[in-house]
NUFI-754377 format. One line per 10 residues: number of its first residue (from 1); their letters; for each residue x negated, y negated, z negated of C-alpha. Coordinates in steps of 0.001 Angstrom, whole numbers, plus 500000, padded with zeros to 6 digits. Example, Ala and Ser with C-alpha at 12.3 -4.5 7.8 and 13.67 -1.06 7.14 Angstrom:
residues 2
1 = as = 487700/504500/492200; 486330/501060/492860
//
This chain:
residues 419
1 = mqhddtrlsr = 172149/911169/147797; 172337/910907/143979; 169876/909160/141721; 169508/908974/137948; 168450/905372/137874; 171385/903237/136661; 169942/900397/138698; 171027/902172/141887; 174605/902344/140616; 174420/898650/139876
11 = ieiliqqkky = 173144/897985/143411; 176086/899873/144912; 178483/897725/142859; 176672/894564/144004; 177061/895676/147643; 180792/896249/147094; 180975/892739/145626; 179018/891389/148627; 176249/890080/146389; 173617/891086/148899
21 = aeaerilkvl = 170775/888789/147821; 170859/890135/144272; 171082/893731/145493; 168127/893191/147817; 166036/891673/145006; 166547/894736/142782; 165862/897139/145664; 162566/895465/146467; 161513/895846/142846; 162365/899567/142954
31 = laedandvnc = 160550/900041/146269; 157489/898331/144850; 157466/901148/142256; 158048/903863/144884; 157891/902881/148558; 159087/906351/149610; 162345/906354/147648; 164859/907390/150323; 167848/906304/148216; 166464/902781/147927
41 = lyllaevnlq = 165597/902621/151619; 169128/903719/152519; 170667/901039/150298; 168279/898369/151579; 169231/899272/155159; 172908/899001/154154; 172311/895559/152607; 170653/894335/155812; 173397/895909/157955; 176093/894092/155981
51 = qdkldaaesi = 174261/890806/156628; 173921/891509/160383; 170132/891790/160086; 170205/894652/162543; 166525/894833/163476; 165492/894954/159810; 168197/897522/159016; 167096/899735/161901; 163429/899579/160902; 164249/900497/157292
61 = idsaiglspd = 166577/903368/158194; 163985/904754/160634; 161481/904814/157755; 163998/906672/155611; 164689/909202/158390; 160938/909750/158763; 160800/910678/155061; 164030/912721/155028; 165018/913895/158550; 167613/916336/157189
71 = tallfyvksr = 169762/913711/155442; 172997/913246/157380; 173897/909915/155754; 170828/908221/157237; 171891/909041/160798; 175401/907778/159961; 173919/904389/159031; 171742/904424/162155; 174842/905081/164271; 176665/902107/162722
81 = iailqdnyde = 173676/899887/163490; 173669/901071/167123; 177388/900216/167458; 176708/896625/166402; 173865/896534/168936; 176331/897647/171664; 174237/900778/172184; 177006/903368/172233; 174891/906200/173671; 172520/905857/170724
91 = aeknigqsia = 175467/905600/168336; 176942/908867/169634; 173598/910635/169448; 173078/909666/165804; 176586/910391/164553; 176360/913724/166354; 173194/914426/164356; 175029/913533/161123; 177753/916050/161942; 175190/918703/162872
101 = ldandadyfa = 173615/918262/159432; 176894/917995/157507; 180134/919039/159201; 182240/918494/156091; 182185/914712/155832; 185333/912997/157140; 183536/909651/157528; 181248/911093/160214; 184101/912441/162334; 186073/909222/161840
111 = lfaniklsrk = 183165/907080/163037; 182619/909374/166042; 186344/909074/166847; 186112/905300/166607; 183185/905271/169050; 185171/907390/171508; 188125/904997/171138; 185842/902047/171968; 184674/903912/175063; 188306/904626/176078
121 = qykqalelsd = 187804/908369/175792; 191177/908791/174144; 191519/912573/174178; 188189/913097/172408; 188964/910241/170011; 192233/911896/168986; 190564/915288/168464; 187829/913760/166306; 190202/911635/164228; 192382/914705/163636
131 = kaleidpenl = 189271/916580/162496; 188411/913764/160089; 191929/913891/158645; 191761/917690/158278; 188809/917156/155954; 190268/914110/154199; 193926/913237/154962; 193427/909857/153258; 190406/908732/155304; 191222/905136/156280
141 = lglntrssvl = 189046/904899/159383; 190408/908241/160576; 194009/907068/160063; 193383/903714/161760; 191581/905275/164701; 194267/907916/165169; 196936/905209/165141; 195094/903149/167781; 194514/906185/170007; 198155/907252/169843
151 = lklkrseesf = 199237/903751/170847; 196925/903878/173884; 198437/907267/174759; 201939/905687/174611; 202884/907688/171520; 203937/904577/169604; 206236/906238/167056; 203463/908584/165890; 201026/905670/165976; 203034/903521/163570
161 = dtiqgalred = 203777/906501/161290; 200019/907066/161023; 199087/903475/160239; 201899/903167/157703; 200270/906140/156007; 196999/904209/155937; 198760/901256/154298; 200228/903541/151642; 196687/904691/150813; 195361/901131/150543
171 = pnnaythany = 198028/898400/150800; 195413/895623/150640; 192994/896893/153268; 192164/894018/155657; 191154/896306/158535; 194365/898346/158349; 196568/895246/158334; 194632/893744/161272; 194787/897018/163179; 198525/897263/162512
181 = gwgllekger = 198903/893671/163752; 197142/894425/167033; 199309/897505/167518; 202468/895481/166969; 201191/892775/169306; 200576/895360/172012; 204112/896663/171447; 205456/893106/171825; 206492/892567/168193; 204732/889232/167760
191 = kkalehfkes = 206393/888049/164536; 205712/891309/162688; 202139/891203/163987; 201696/887713/162519; 202755/889009/159098; 200065/891691/159131; 197350/889339/160411; 198308/886940/157611; 198073/889748/155066; 194692/890818/156460
201 = lknnpnysya = 193321/887278/156183; 194724/886973/152666; 192492/889908/151697; 189528/888816/153829; 189747/885147/154924; 186746/885391/157266; 187746/888600/159045; 187198/887838/162742; 189284/890808/163971; 192338/889442/162145
211 = qagmlealka = 191560/885844/163146; 191451/886847/166832; 194763/888679/166453; 196393/885738/164694; 195178/883452/167498; 196699/885669/170201; 199953/886078/168274; 200359/882305/167893; 199679/881711/171598; 202082/884506/172533
221 = snpiynaflk = 204966/882324/171309; 204690/880807/174799; 206574/883184/177172; 204050/882620/179987; 201078/883406/177773; 202961/886354/176281; 203318/887877/179764; 199603/887305/180392; 198699/888881/177044; 200687/892021/177867
231 = yalwinslta = 198812/892274/181173; 195440/891669/179469; 196064/894312/176796; 197256/896776/179428; 194328/896371/181806; 191842/896390/178947; 193173/899799/177903; 192216/901241/181307; 188863/902806/182047; 186463/901064/184452
241 = kyqwiviiaf = 187601/903130/187456; 191244/902193/187058; 190481/898561/186291; 188661/898305/189624; 191523/900099/191396; 193983/897473/190067; 191747/894535/191039; 190945/895862/194539; 194583/896893/195151; 195730/893370/194230
251 = ylgmrilsti = 193146/891815/196568; 193940/894184/199454; 197668/893671/198928; 197261/889926/199351; 195118/890438/202465; 197688/892798/204002; 200571/890408/203285; 198550/887534/204756; 197849/889533/207931; 201509/890501/208299
261 = aktnkalqpy = 202567/886870/207825; 200169/885715/210557; 201311/888315/213080; 205029/888278/212317; 206565/884813/212466; 209995/886094/211443; 208613/887243/208078; 206382/884198/207572; 208941/882084/205632; 209418/884938/203156
271 = ltplifalaf = 205833/886188/202828; 204041/882827/202581; 205664/881816/199257; 204953/885316/197908; 201270/885066/198912; 200960/881665/197233; 202679/883018/194120; 200269/885974/193928; 197276/883678/194457; 198547/881401/191683
281 = iafstwiitp = 198996/884377/189323; 195463/885594/190067; 194011/882124/189470; 196053/881499/186324; 194657/884616/184623; 191279/882851/184515; 192416/879556/183017; 195436/880422/180877; 193369/881338/177794; 191367/878076/177505
291 = lsnlflrfnp = 194388/875954/178420; 196470/877697/175769; 193603/877108/173326; 193745/873410/174261; 197444/873208/173375; 196896/875306/170244; 194569/872621/168906; 197682/870529/168239; 199120/873350/166126; 198517/872653/162401
301 = ygqflldkkk = 197537/876313/161833; 196143/877375/165191; 193407/874728/165291; 191647/876437/162358; 191409/879713/164298; 189498/878209/167243; 185738/878374/166971; 183373/875822/168480; 182876/877750/171728; 186612/878204/172353
311 = kmssnfvaga = 187142/874476/171822; 184271/873586/174180; 185559/875945/176856; 189059/874458/176661; 187567/870948/176913; 185587/871820/180042; 188593/873452/181703; 190732/870425/180868; 188022/868179/182343; 187896/870251/185534
321 = llifvagvls = 191686/870080/185786; 191551/866269/185513; 188887/866132/188249; 191116/868265/190464; 194139/865977/189885; 191999/862848/190390; 190633/864244/193666; 194100/865020/195004; 195487/861600/194003; 192456/859785/195464
331 = yfifsdekfl = 192877/861622/198758; 196481/860412/199086; 195680/856875/197853; 192604/856265/200014; 193396/858692/202870; 189778/859850/202665; 189194/863572/203163; 185926/863389/201190; 188020/863308/198028; 189360/866736/198972
341 = fvavfgfamm = 186025/868244/198001; 186233/866493/194624; 189571/868293/194171; 188001/871576/195343; 185161/871103/192844; 187571/870584/189932; 189752/873507/190992; 186816/875893/191517; 185105/875038/188211; 188085/875960/186026
351 = ppfsvmfsns = 187533/879771/186148; 183773/879712/185363; 184291/877128/182600; 187053/879305/181144; 184749/882286/180532; 181281/880747/180289; 180936/881590/176569; 182301/885128/176880; 180122/888048/175825; 178408/889740/178737
361 = kpknallfya = 175447/891882/179676; 172993/890340/180378; 173616/887798/177625; 174776/884317/178739; 175062/885458/182379; 178428/883716/182804; 177160/880526/181147; 174206/880326/183554; 176494/881047/186498; 178849/878222/185445
371 = iamavvgiva = 175936/875789/185046; 174513/876768/188450; 177908/876287/190109; 178367/872888/188432; 174931/871684/189585; 175489/872878/193171; 178970/871323/193167; 177747/867928/191944; 174977/867927/194568; 177570/868879/197211
381 = igqtfstgtl = 179816/865954/196190; 176845/863593/196470; 175973/864893/199943; 179601/864745/201075; 179915/861054/200164; 176433/860075/201395; 176737/861809/204793; 180509/861539/205259; 180551/865256/206186; 183035/867390/204318
391 = fnlttiifil = 181426/870692/205259; 177667/870844/204770; 175330/873596/203631; 175699/872756/199934; 179517/872683/200005; 179545/876037/201775; 177168/877508/199146; 179431/876163/196394; 182600/877658/197919; 180855/881019/198441
401 = gfflfqwvan = 179721/880849/194823; 183334/880394/193735; 184551/883461/195634; 181551/885517/194490; 182160/884459/190885; 185430/886375/190721; 183708/889667/191574; 180659/889006/189371; 182810/888074/186376; 185092/891103/186821
411 = flfikksnk = 182029/893354/187067; 180560/891939/183830; 183874/892114/181957; 184582/895683/183043; 181043/896700/182165; 181401/895105/178723; 184823/896620/177974; 183683/900138/179028; 180783/900620/176635
//
């Protein structure tokens, strides 16, 4: 899409410099002269996309496609918009249309490969990234995507060779450094990962992908959190089917061990501690992230990586933990079993508080669930102390809500991570 007007070249430079307001002002002047200028519409959509004005960007690019349905670049932009809207079916459809119109552009194959990587379709992602690199061996997105795919396929040596090639092409690319950092973190090389996250943030101080990696790398200095992180990265690399197999197998394994312990008294002394240990591990996976965030707030560097929601979540989990401890202590001090439910309330609220601000579909589902559980729990505490009855309808509803939460949350997380 070439244009003689030097103003368009100036707009492209302004976009590269992230001077979006100025670029938009010039584009609107040009579109006032010719509302059907496809080049201007494309650039205006790009300006809105870069500012996360996705609805406006989509409307503009649809207008451009209506005027020029055979222009591959327009569908490429539409695909990128769909990715940010978490609509991966639409993204695939549009990038497929770009390739159908122009099968010689490495960027299109690289973006398609990146979509397949996000959907954990690793074989297709590798084929598409290889195709992108056949067309342009220096394509940065193609190199980064290929590196990530190879790491998921346990071909780490090839993975790091590929991403080092990307760094040779552009040593200051923030995405490549962040991607390299995540790869090193997954491999267990935390200190090297920190160096690349630092380099990424040096080139782009507000890059959230690098900030998230830096946060995880700092927390991974704790051996317990490091073990959790390895588990989290591993299970997140699995497709939905295998994630559910792991979760259900863990649950059934605990049930089987519990049944054996009940029916075989000789094995009870050995199995009971194991069952409690497994239950503790399962529970700790919910609360370890916000608790580690709480401790990280005392780190002179880590505190700047925590956003408002992470800080709030860690505060709520810490509050629930204090309620749990207070309930247990009060039970022993006053010998009143009603305080046991206070302890149960604090214990049960830690998992929902830990994930209440996490992204989910539908939006804010986990936040509403946490609020509902908190309200029911507070009402249950009131009824317990007013009636003197530990088990009443409201306490039973609350406890059922706690057990149901684990399945609901896993369903939402698996759905979100398998786009």
